[in-house]
Every structure is written in structure tokens, then in C-alpha cells.
C-alpha positions in Angstrom: -11.5 -8.1 -15.5 -9.3 -8.3 -18.6 -6.4 -6.8 -16.6 -6.5 -9.5 -13.9 -3.9 -11.8 -15.6 -1.5 -8.8 -16.1 -1.9 -7.8 -12.5 -1.3 -11.3 -11.2 1.9 -11.6 -13.3 3.1 -8.2 -12.0 2.3 -9.3 -8.4 4.2 -12.5 -8.9 7.3 -10.6 -10.1 7.1 -8.2 -7.2 6.7 -11.2 -4.8 9.7 -12.8 -6.4 11.8 -9.7 -5.6 10.5 -9.4 -2.1 11.0 -13.1 -1.4 14.5 -13.0 -2.9 15.6 -10.1 -0.9 14.3 -11.5 2.3 16.0 -14.8 1.6 19.4 -13.1 0.9 19.2 -10.8 3.9 17.9 -13.5 6.3 20.6 -16.1 5.7 24.3 -15.4 6.2 25.4 -17.9 3.5 24.2 -17.6 -0.2 23.8 -21.4 -0.6 21.3 -21.6 2.2 19.5 -18.5 0.9 19.1 -20.0 -2.6 18.1 -23.3 -1.2 15.3 -21.8 1.0 14.1 -19.3 -1.7 11.4 -21.5 -3.3 9.9 -22.2 0.1 9.9 -18.5 1.0 8.3 -17.6 -2.3 5.5 -20.1 -2.0 4.8 -19.0 1.6 4.6 -15.4 0.5 2.2 -16.2 -2.4 0.2 -18.5 -0.2 -0.1 -16.0 2.6 -1.1 -13.2 0.2 -3.8 -15.6 -1.3 -5.2 -16.4 2.1 -5.2 -12.7 3.1 -7.0 -11.8 -0.2 -9.6 -14.6 0.4 -10.3 -13.3 3.9 -10.7 -9.8 2.7 -13.1 -10.9 -0.1 -15.1 -13.0 2.4 -15.3 -10.1 4.8 -16.4 -7.8 2.0 -19.1 -10.3 1.0 -20.3 -10.9 4.5 -20.0 -7.5 6.2 -20.2 -4.8 3.5 -23.6 -3.6 2.6 -24.4 -2.4 -0.9 -26.9 0.3 -1.4 
């Protein structure tokens, strides 16, 4: 569990790159891409958090431990 903060920081950095590239390639103008970047980044992190929560809930409810 001690590696969790390091993994979260690394995930945030990778998410920053993914969101940045998607913003640059999705918008034809750089100004609009930079303006929409924070929203895209928060949507990416929020979506990943919801997905992780669903996976953890499914594991807790459906997986059996022997």
C-alpha cells in the first residue's frame, strides 16, 4: 500500500499526456485546445475513478474468496 501515492502520481502524469494529446488532435486551433484541456483532463480522471469504483464494487460483490 506504500506505493499507492507513487502510482497515483504516475497515473496523473500519464493522464495529463493522454488528455493533452486528445485536446490537441481534436481541435483545429491551439487556443481552443488549450482552453478545453482542463475540462478534458478532469473528465478523464473522473471517468477513470468511476470505472475503478465500479470494478472494486464488482469485485467486492461478485468475486468469491476461498
